[in-house]
N, C-alpha and C positions, 0 to 999 in steps of 0.2 A: 522443425528439426534445427540444431546449432550449424551455422555455415561455417565449411572449414573452411580452417587458418591457410594463405598461402604460405609457402615455403619460399618464396622468392623475395628477394634484399632489395628492387627496381620499385621505388615510391612511388611510378603509375600503376604498376599492378596494386601496392596497397589502397592506390585511388580508387582503382576499377573495385577491389574488392568493400572498400568503404559505401563508395554511391552505389554499388550494388545493395547493399544490407541497410542504408540508410531507407533506401525507395524500398524496399520488399516489406508490403504488409506485416507475410511473416514473422521476420526477425521482429518486428514491436509484439504481435503476437505472442510470439516465441516466451520474450524478456513477460509478458502477463502474466503467463502460464509460470515461466521460474518462479517468479515473485509471488503470486498467489501461493505456491506449494512450499518455499520459503517460510510465509506466515503460518500456515498448518502445521510445520514441522515446530516452529516456534510456540505456535498455542501450545501443542502437547506436550513440549516440554515445560513450558508454566503450569499447565494443569497438574500432571504428574509431582511437580515439586508442590506445587500448592497441597497437595494431598498430602507427599511427604510429610511436609510441616504439619498438616494438623494432626496426622495419627501421631508426630511426635510431640505435639503440644497437648494429646491430653495424656501420654505419656509422664511429661514432665512434670503435671500439674499431683500426677501422682506422689511421683519421688522430689518434687521440689522444695521440702525439709533438708530433703541430703545435701551435708555443705558443696559437696561436687555436683550437683546438678548446674549444670549450663539453660538458659533458655533459649528455646530452640527458634531461628529467625526465621520468619516468610520470606519468600521468593522475592527479586526486586521486583513491583510492578512495572518498572521499565522494559524487561522483557515482553509485556503482553504490551506497554505501548509501542514496542518496535515492531511488534507481529500488525498490530491496527495501518501504521507506516505502512509494511511496506504491503498490507491491502490497498491502503491508498496510492501508494504508487502503481499498482496492477493497473487500477482504474485509468491510471492518465496513459500507460503505454498501450492498453487498449482502444482508447478515445482517438492516440497519435496512430494506431494502427489505421482505424478507419480514415482520417483523414488523408493517408497517404494514401489508402486505398481508391478514396473519391478526390485525391489528384487537389487539394486544396490546399497545401503545403507547396509552399514557394523552394524552388530547389537552389541549392547554393554549392558552387564546386567545390568539391573539399572539406563542406560542412556539414552540421543536421542544419534540416530543413530549419525555414521562416515558417513559425506555426502562426492558423490565423490570429490565434493569439499571440504575441510575442512578447518580449522586456519580462517587465515585473508579472505577466499575467499567464506565462508558459505554465506554470505550474499549479494554475488556476482548475480545479476538476470541475467547475461546475461550470466555465466556459469553453474548455476545453469538448465536454461533453455535448455543448451548443454548438459546439465547431462543426464535429462529427455529425451533427444531423439526427440528433438521439434528443426524443422527445420524454420528457421524467414531469408525472402527476408531482405533484405538491409535497405527498408523505417521501417518495424517491428524492426530489430535489433537497428535504431538510436533511436526511440522511449523507447525503453528498458533502452538503457543507460541510457537518459534522466530521466525516472523515476525512476532508479535508486539513480539517485541524492539526491532524495531525500526522500529515505530510510537511504543514508549514512548521510545525513546531511540537506537536504533541509525542511523539516518537523520538524525536533527535535532540530535542533542547528541555531544559529542566524550567523554563519560562518562553513563553511567548515575545515577540518585540516589544511589544505594549501591553500595559497591563489591564487593559478595555479590553482585549481578547479573552482573560481569564472571566468574564460577565456573561454568565449564561445568557444566550438568546432564543426563545422557544425551546429545544429541545437539548437540554446541558449535555454540554462534551464531558462533562467528569463521567456521570453517570454507568459510561461505557468502560471505565476503568475495572468498576467492579467486575469479579469472575462471576458472578450468580447473572449478568447481563449477557457472558460471553455466545450463550446460544441462540439469543434473539438477533444479536449482530453480526452475526457468522450465517444468519438466513435470511436476512436484507443483505448482506455484503452476497451472496451465492445472486440470489437474485436481480442485484445491478449488473455483476459479473456478467452473466446470462443474456441481460436485454443488449450489453456493447461486441459480447463476443458471437451471438447468433448471426448479429449479420455482418461478422467475416467470413463466417462459413459458407455465403451464399456467394455466386457467381459474381 
């Protein structure tokens, strides 16, 4: 559950609230769950919009010779990309919840913890999962690298910072942008989410 916000204006009260929040694995877990659920809502919106466009396209083809017929436009693929990004962030938050639970993050007064992989790597999903002590097989590692691409750029920027990141390595990232792959992607994500979430439930 969400931690209730203080009503006091005393900075020390807010400092205590902040530190209690960032040092509580449940806070990071709740954030991960909210990100996962948000991705599901975007998924549904994308699928509904895609289905509506498909029906409109079929109708348009039948009346396209009419002078006022206007070609229907498909939903922006960026909606789906944003859902993938949220899933990536949910995995990041689960990994950080495990790191906090296992006391492997260095606490800083009034600031977020220093993660075992700080600096440029603090959003590196694979590095964070390793730091959280979760083992993945080769198939899962490939999926994490693919998901990481959506966190770094695929869900928020039109291109990565360097063109080389567009070149497929192993399993091409771009295949997940097609709607027919959504079912398989969601299943692999569900398995990965459970693998990181289950350890949080144990004492």
